[in-house]
Each structure stands twice: as structure tokens, then as C-alpha cells.
N, C-alpha and C positions, 0 to 999 in steps of 0.2 A: 854392176865392175863391183871387183872388190877390189875391197878398201886395204888388201898386198898385190891387187897386182897382180903383177907375171912367177910371184912369190909363192904360189899355191904350194909347191911341193916343200916348198920349205916350212913352211907355217906348219903339213902335215905334218914332216917327219919329227917337230921342235915343239909341236903343239904334248900336251902332257896326259897320256892316259885316262882313262875312268882309274883310278885307286882300282883295289882287289877286287872289297869288301863291296863297295858298292856295285859291279862287277854280278858276284854272285848275289847278294839281294832281289836283282834286279831278273837275274836266273830265277832267282826261285819262285816268282810270281811268273814266270812259262813252265810251269815244274806241273807236266799232263799235259804240257797246248800239243801233239804233233809236230802241227805245222805252222808256228804261230807267226804271225805281221804282229815287225816294228817299223815302229811313223816315227822318227825323229827326223821333228820340227825345227829348223834353224841348221842341217845336219853339215855344215860348213865341208871339210873336207873327209867327213864322214870318224871322225875319232870315236865315237858311242860306237856305231855298226864293227867298226873294227873292234873295241876292246870287246863287244856282246859278240862277237861273231864266234871263238874259241864255246863258248859255251851257247847257241842255238840248236837243234838239232837239222838233221839235208833241208828237211823240206819246205824250214825257215824264206819267208822273202819281209825282204826289207824296202821298205818306201823312205828315202832321202828327200826331204824338200828346204831347197834354200833358195832365194834370189837367182844366188853368184851363180854365174854354168861355170865361170872358171876352177870354183869350190868343186861342187859337182864331178862335173869331168875328175878332177886332183879323186877324191872321191872314189868315181871308179875303175882309175888306176892304180890307186891303194888294193881295193876292196876285190877287186877282178878275180886275182890268183889265186886267195883265200877262199871264194865262196865255195867249193867245190861246188855241191846240188842246188844246192843255195839261189836262188832269186833276189834280187836287187833293182828296181827302178826309182830312176832320180823325178825329180818334179821341180823347175825350175822358177818357180814363184816365189812369194815370198809369204809366210805361213798362213798364217791371217788366210790369204787368198785359194789355199789348196782345198780339191772339190774334187775327189777319187770320183772317178771315170767307175765302176762296178757300181751297180745299186747295190747295197743293202754290204756297205764298204766295212769293217767293223774290225782296229787294231788288237792286238793282244796287247803289246803294249806303245805307250807316244812317252818319246823322253824329249825333254826341252835340256842343251847345253851351253851356259856363256855365249847362248848362240847372239848376246845383247853388246855391239861395242856400238860407243857414244860416238857421233863424227864432230 
């Protein structure tokens, strides 16, 4: 259950995106990787993925991990029209329980941004 319940789209719209300097720093980490895999833990509504998308090559894959299915649905709604050839998979589990389906899985970049909300 989301802390934000039915306001996931509102949350996605008004949550601050990553600053340009951070986007460029992260993008440099992926320089030269033809088909990078981004693993975002505590992805919420996909703010990191949305911010990074313009810097990612067409063969990129995004793995978005969050225990809140509503937030992940919002992430896919927001990302879908902008993905182009890129692909995204959502994993509705807590970050500490994420288990990749593919043997030998390796992320090229792992992010976790503002994922902790005290209750």
C-alpha cells in the first residue's frame, strides 16, 4: 500500500527530478556501455528513470524495484511514451527481496534515491 494511495500520479508530477549535474554524473558512469541495465531500488513513480532516460542509449533496460504496485504502475504510465526502443521491467517487491530472474544478472548502474519514508 502506498503512503500516497490514489495520488501516485500527483506524487509523480510534483516530486523533484534529479538535478542536471547528477544526471550527467550518472550518465558518465554508463559511457561506452552499448546496452546498459539500470537497476533502481525504491523506484516509486520512476523519477530516476525518467530523469536518466534522455541520456540512455536505445538498447537500455530499466529494472524498477518498489514494493508499491501503484507507484510502479504510475512509473510505467509516465515512462511508456518516452521509452522508445528502451525496455523497462517492474518488480513489485521490497528492494532487499529483489531477485533477478536471469542467471548472471548484472546491473551497470544501481540507484536508490529518497526511498525511505518514515511512517
